C-alpha positions in Angstrom: -43.2 30.3 -19.1 -41.4 33.5 -20.1 -42.2 37.1 -20.9 -41.5 39.7 -23.5 -39.0 42.4 -22.5 -37.2 45.4 -24.1 -34.1 43.7 -25.2 -31.9 46.3 -26.9 -31.9 49.9 -27.9 -30.6 50.5 -31.5 -30.4 53.3 -33.9 -34.0 52.9 -34.9 -35.6 52.3 -31.5 -36.1 49.4 -29.1 -36.0 45.8 -30.1 -38.1 43.5 -27.9 -37.6 39.8 -27.2 -38.8 36.8 -25.3 -37.1 35.9 -22.0 -37.2 32.5 -20.3 -35.3 32.2 -17.0 -34.2 29.1 -15.1 -35.4 28.4 -11.6 -32.4 30.2 -10.1 -33.4 33.4 -12.0 -30.0 33.6 -13.7 -27.5 31.5 -15.5 -25.3 31.5 -18.6 -27.3 33.1 -21.4 -28.3 31.6 -24.8 -29.6 34.0 -27.4 -32.0 32.1 -29.7 -32.1 33.5 -33.2 -35.4 32.8 -35.0 -36.5 31.2 -38.2 -38.3 33.5 -40.7 -41.6 32.9 -38.8 -40.8 35.3 -36.0 -40.8 34.8 -32.3 -43.5 32.2 -32.5 -44.4 29.2 -30.3 -41.6 27.1 -31.7 -38.9 29.6 -30.8 -40.3 30.3 -27.4 -40.4 26.6 -26.7 -36.7 26.3 -27.4 -36.1 29.1 -25.0 -38.3 27.4 -22.4 -36.4 24.1 -22.8 -33.1 25.9 -22.4 -34.3 27.6 -19.2 -35.3 24.2 -17.9 -31.6 23.2 -18.4 -30.4 26.1 -16.3 -29.8 28.7 -18.9 -31.2 32.2 -19.3 -32.7 32.3 -22.8 -33.6 35.2 -24.9 -35.2 35.4 -28.4 -34.8 38.8 -30.1 -37.6 39.9 -32.4 -35.4 40.2 -35.5 -38.3 41.4 -37.7 -39.1 44.3 -35.4 -38.0 46.9 -37.9 -40.5 45.7 -40.5 -43.3 44.1 -38.4 -42.8 44.1 -34.7 -44.3 41.2 -32.7 -44.9 38.9 -35.7 -45.4 35.2 -34.8 -46.4 33.0 -37.7 -47.7 29.5 -38.1 -46.5 27.0 -40.8 -49.6 26.9 -43.0 -49.6 28.4 -46.5 -50.6 31.9 -45.3 -47.8 31.8 -42.7 -45.2 30.6 -45.2 -46.2 33.3 -47.7 -45.9 36.1 -45.1 -42.7 34.7 -43.7 -41.0 34.7 -47.1 -42.3 38.3 -47.7 -40.7 39.4 -44.4 -37.5 37.6 -45.2 -37.2 39.3 -48.6 -37.3 42.7 -46.8 -34.7 41.6 -44.2 -31.3 43.2 -44.4 -28.6 40.7 -43.2 -26.1 43.4 -42.1 -28.7 45.2 -40.1 -29.9 41.9 -38.6 -26.3 41.2 -37.5 -26.0 44.6 -35.9 -29.3 44.0 -34.0 -27.9 40.6 -32.7 -24.7 42.4 -31.7 -26.8 44.9 -29.8 -28.7 42.1 -28.1 -25.5 40.3 -27.1 -24.2 43.5 -25.4 -27.4 44.0 -23.5 -27.7 40.4 -22.4 -24.0 40.3 -21.3 -24.7 43.2 -18.9 -28.0 41.8 -17.5 -27.9 40.2 -14.0 -29.8 37.3 -15.3 -27.0 36.3 -17.7 -23.9 35.8 -15.5 -22.0 37.6 -18.3 -21.6 34.6 -20.5 -23.5 34.3 -23.8 -23.9 31.7 -26.6 -25.7 32.2 -29.9 -28.1 29.5 -31.2 -29.9 30.0 -34.4 -32.3 28.2 -36.8 -32.4 28.7 -40.6 -32.0 32.5 -41.0 -31.0 32.6 -37.4 -28.4 29.9 -38.0 -26.7 32.2 -40.5 -26.9 35.2 -38.1 -25.4 33.2 -35.3 -22.3 32.7 -37.4 -22.0 36.2 -38.7 -22.7 37.8 -35.3 -20.5 35.3 -33.6 -17.6 36.4 -35.7 -18.1 39.9 -34.5 -18.8 39.6 -30.8 -16.7 36.5 -29.7 -19.4 34.6 -27.8 -18.8 31.6 -25.6 -20.4 29.3 -28.2 -22.1 29.2 -31.5 -24.8 26.7 -32.5 -26.2 26.8 -36.1 -29.1 24.7 -37.1 -29.4 24.4 -40.9 -28.3 28.0 -41.4 -29.1 29.4 -44.8 -26.7 31.1 -47.2 -23.7 29.9 -45.1 -21.7 29.5 -48.3 -21.3 33.2 -48.3 -20.0 33.2 -44.7 -17.0 31.0 -44.9 -14.6 33.7 -43.8 -16.7 34.3 -40.7 -16.8 30.6 -40.0 -13.0 30.4 -40.3 -12.7 33.3 -37.8 -14.8 31.7 -35.1 -12.6 30.8 -32.1 -15.2 29.4 -29.7 -16.9 26.0 -29.4 -19.1 25.8 -32.4 -21.4 23.2 -33.9 -23.3 23.0 -37.1 -26.4 20.8 -37.5 -27.5 19.9 -41.1 -29.9 17.4 -42.6 -28.5 15.5 -45.5 -31.9 15.8 -47.3 -32.1 19.6 -46.8 -32.7 21.2 -50.2 -32.1 24.6 -48.7 -28.6 23.7 -47.5 -27.1 21.3 -50.2 -23.8 19.5 -50.0 -22.0 22.3 -51.8 -22.7 24.4 -48.8 -22.1 22.1 -45.8 -19.1 20.2 -47.3 -16.8 23.3 -47.3 -17.9 24.0 -43.7 -16.9 20.5 -42.8 -13.6 21.0 -44.4 -13.0 24.1 -42.3 -14.1 22.3 -39.2 -11.6 19.5 -39.8 -8.8 22.0 -39.0 -10.6 23.5 -36.0 -10.6 21.3 -32.9 -13.5 23.2 -31.3 -15.8 23.1 -34.3 -18.0 20.1 -35.3 -20.3 19.5 -38.2 -23.1 16.9 -37.8 -25.1 15.6 -40.8 -28.3 13.8 -40.0 -29.3 11.0 -42.4 -32.7 11.5 -44.1 -33.4 14.8 -42.3 -34.6 17.8 -44.2 -34.8 21.5 -43.5 -36.3 22.4 -40.1 -35.9 18.8 -38.8 -35.6 20.1 -35.3 -38.9 21.9 -35.2 -41.7 19.7 -33.9 -44.2 22.5 -34.6 -43.6 21.8 -38.3 -44.7 18.1 -38.6 -44.1 18.0 -42.4 -40.3 18.2 -41.8 -39.9 17.1 -38.1 -37.4 14.3 -37.5 -37.7 13.1 -33.8 -34.5 11.1 -33.9 -32.4 13.8 -35.5 -33.9 16.4 -33.1 -33.0 14.3 -30.0 -29.4 13.7 -31.2 -28.9 17.4 -32.1 -30.3 18.5 -28.8 -28.0 16.2 -26.8 -25.0 17.5 -28.8 -26.1 21.1 -28.3 -26.4 20.8 -24.5 -23.1 19.0 -24.3 -21.5 21.8 -26.3 -23.1 24.5 -24.1 -22.1 22.8 -20.9 -18.5 22.5 -22.0 -18.3 26.0 -23.4 -19.6 27.7 -20.3 -17.4 25.5 -18.1 -14.4 26.5 -20.2 -15.3 30.2 -19.8 -15.2 29.8 -16.1 -11.6 28.6 -16.1 
């Protein structure tokens, strides 16, 4: 069980976030970047699971400039509010907030100075764009939206990177993930995994309408393998 902390000071004030620490109280850090539903139970659960694996996990409140502390469910009302918040969200400002969070976390005694970015949906896009700016130890993008407009950033990534896509995801069609796979083919530290029959948000067990247990388990194993290898490499 984690807690909410002041995570980064920016031009507009203080951004808060959820913190989940491993039993040791410190470890390599993973910054979890949210879906459009805020720092809700699903995102906190990912952080808690990472902490159980020995990582220090942090979930920035990326909607803090518009509606601080929002955590939405997946019913119709939650979906409508989430899309409203997303429409007000500025990507460049969001990237700047992630960059600020990375700087803060890198300096925290809980983090050991090493940081990976892991994002879902909107957060999957921000992980890539911020990753191109701050040179993290790893980038993990789950069904990142609008990645077709981030191909230059993807090409520039020089850390272990993995993309997880469902082949039935209407939000991330083949014309988006196929160019990314082509880029990855020339980058030894980048992998693209496509999960048969999985749709958008297949990882999220809090959204039963789209959850795919087999795809989740496979993606989680690959994610942990990447993190273990990336952080071991950064120790070399």
